[in-house]
C-alpha positions as CSV (number, residue, x, y, z in Angstrom):
1,M,174.5,140.4,70.8
2,M,173.0,142.8,73.3
3,H,175.4,145.1,75.0
4,T,175.7,144.8,78.8
5,Q,174.4,148.3,79.4
6,D,171.3,147.5,77.2
7,F,170.7,144.4,79.2
8,H,171.0,146.4,82.4
9,R,168.5,149.0,81.1
10,L,166.1,146.3,80.1
11,L,166.0,144.8,83.5
12,I,165.5,148.2,85.1
13,E,162.7,149.1,82.6
14,R,160.9,145.9,83.5
15,N,161.4,146.4,87.2
16,T,163.2,143.0,87.4
17,F,164.5,142.4,90.9
18,F,165.7,138.9,90.4
19,C,167.0,137.1,87.3
20,F,169.0,133.9,86.9
21,S,170.1,132.6,83.5
22,G,172.2,129.6,82.9
23,P,172.6,126.1,84.3
24,L,170.4,125.5,87.3
25,S,170.4,122.5,89.7
26,E,168.5,121.7,92.9
27,T,171.6,122.5,94.8
28,A,172.0,125.9,93.2
29,L,168.2,126.6,93.7
30,S,168.6,125.8,97.4
31,A,171.6,128.1,97.6
32,I,169.7,131.1,96.1
33,S,166.3,130.4,97.6
34,D,166.8,132.3,100.8
35,A,168.1,135.4,99.0
36,V,165.1,135.3,96.6
37,K,162.6,134.7,99.4
38,N,164.0,137.7,101.4
39,R,163.8,139.9,98.3
40,V,160.3,138.8,97.5
41,F,159.1,139.5,101.0
42,E,160.8,142.9,100.9
43,A,159.1,143.7,97.6
44,S,155.6,142.7,98.7
45,D,153.6,144.3,101.5
46,K,151.5,141.2,102.1
47,R,152.9,137.9,103.4
48,S,150.3,135.8,101.5
49,L,151.3,137.5,98.3
50,A,155.0,137.0,98.9
51,T,154.3,133.3,99.6
52,K,152.5,132.9,96.3
53,I,155.3,134.7,94.4
54,F,158.0,132.6,96.0
55,A,156.1,129.3,95.4
56,V,155.6,130.1,91.7
57,F,159.3,131.0,91.4
58,I,160.3,127.6,92.9
59,E,157.9,125.7,90.5
60,Q,159.3,127.7,87.5
61,A,162.9,127.0,88.6
62,Q,162.2,123.3,89.1
63,N,160.6,123.0,85.7
64,I,163.9,124.3,84.2
65,I,165.9,121.9,86.2
66,R,163.8,118.9,85.3
67,Y,162.5,119.5,81.8
68,S,164.9,121.8,79.9
69,A,166.0,120.2,76.7
70,E,169.5,121.5,77.4
71,S,171.2,120.3,80.4
72,I,174.7,119.5,81.7
73,A,176.0,117.2,84.4
74,A,176.5,118.6,87.8
75,D,179.4,117.8,90.1
76,D,177.1,115.5,92.0
77,E,176.6,112.5,89.6
78,N,173.0,112.1,90.7
79,E,172.1,115.7,89.7
80,S,171.8,117.5,86.4
81,M,171.5,121.1,85.6
82,G,168.8,122.3,83.3
83,I,169.6,125.4,81.3
84,G,167.1,128.3,81.3
85,T,166.2,131.7,82.7
86,V,163.8,132.6,85.5
87,A,163.0,136.2,86.5
88,I,160.8,138.0,89.0
89,S,159.6,141.6,88.1
90,A,157.3,144.1,89.7
91,S,154.5,145.4,87.5
92,Q,151.9,148.1,87.8
93,T,149.3,145.5,88.9
94,G,151.5,143.1,90.9
95,F,154.3,140.8,90.0
96,V,155.4,138.7,87.0
97,I,157.4,135.5,87.3
98,E,158.8,134.3,83.9
99,A,160.7,131.3,82.9
100,V,162.3,130.4,79.6
101,N,164.0,127.1,78.6
102,P,164.6,125.0,75.6
103,I,162.0,122.2,75.2
104,R,161.8,119.0,73.3
105,P,159.4,119.3,70.4
106,G,157.8,116.0,71.0
107,I,156.2,117.1,74.3
108,I,154.8,120.4,72.9
109,P,151.3,119.1,71.9
110,K,150.6,117.4,75.2
111,L,151.9,120.3,77.2
112,E,150.0,122.8,75.2
113,R,146.7,120.9,75.6
114,N,147.3,120.6,79.4
115,L,148.0,124.3,79.7
116,I,145.0,125.3,77.7
117,Q,142.8,123.1,79.9
118,L,144.3,124.6,83.1
119,K,143.8,128.2,81.7
120,A,140.1,127.5,81.1
121,M,139.5,126.2,84.6
122,S,137.9,128.1,87.5
123,G,139.5,128.1,91.0
124,D,137.2,125.3,92.1
125,E,138.0,123.2,89.0
126,L,141.7,123.7,89.7
127,K,141.2,122.6,93.3
128,V,139.5,119.4,92.0
129,A,142.2,118.8,89.4
130,Y,144.9,119.2,92.2
131,T,143.1,116.7,94.4
132,E,142.6,114.2,91.5
133,R,146.3,114.4,90.6
134,L,147.3,113.7,94.2
135,K,145.1,110.6,94.2
136,S,146.1,109.4,90.7
137,G,149.8,110.1,91.0
138,P,152.1,111.8,88.5
139,P,151.4,111.5,84.8
140,E,153.7,109.3,82.6
141,G,157.0,111.0,82.0
142,S,156.7,113.4,85.0
143,K,159.9,113.9,87.0
144,G,157.9,115.2,90.0
145,A,154.5,114.9,91.4
146,G,152.8,116.4,88.3
147,L,151.3,119.2,90.3
148,G,153.5,122.2,89.3
149,F,151.4,123.8,86.6
150,I,148.2,123.1,88.6
151,Q,149.8,124.8,91.6
152,M,150.9,127.8,89.6
153,A,147.5,128.1,88.0
154,R,145.9,128.1,91.5
155,K,148.2,130.7,92.9
156,C,148.2,133.2,90.0
157,D,145.7,135.6,88.6
158,R,146.8,134.9,85.0
159,F,149.3,132.9,83.0
160,N,150.4,132.9,79.4
161,F,152.7,130.6,77.5
162,E,154.3,130.3,74.1
163,F,156.6,128.1,72.2
164,A,159.1,130.2,70.3
165,K,161.1,128.6,67.5
166,E,164.8,129.6,67.4
167,D,167.0,130.1,64.4
168,E,169.0,127.0,65.2
169,G,165.9,124.8,65.1
170,S,165.3,124.5,68.8
171,T,162.1,125.7,70.5
172,L,161.9,127.8,73.7
173,F,159.1,127.3,76.2
174,I,158.1,130.6,77.7
175,F,155.9,130.6,80.7
176,K,154.7,133.9,82.3
177,V,152.7,134.0,85.5
178,E,151.1,137.2,86.8
179,I,150.0,137.7,90.4
180,D,148.1,140.8,91.3
181,K,148.7,142.9,94.5
């Protein structure tokens, strides 16, 4: 296990100014959103850039809440808490918003195909995909409007993803979004 001081150093080395790890619900997200928004706007010198960073953070957090393979019941019977990690860091070129959560193996092939397609699209193609998704509605199995990854791809300069197998047999979905200054 990593020592606390090593974890602290890692966050400092990565210029991480926000990190949340553990059970996350819509209620918790609402509670931390103002603080995150204020910190993002402090870290960015451009309002449009800060708005992109914050929007991607919200999408990343909502994906953890809705799609983490590990979740626990919240106090509110209608709400569950997905388990994962979301972090925002400053980089030499801009900002990095990362999310990690356990994922059900059965959805990996479809998700991977979707993300590869989005990664290959131009800005204009992403705009068309967004409009088409609005018209057609959410895809089967979606717990939202089905626009999250399209929105993040439109707002970012680059994104990367991977599926990391854990020793216990579970798989982590890692999604990293980069937004240039």
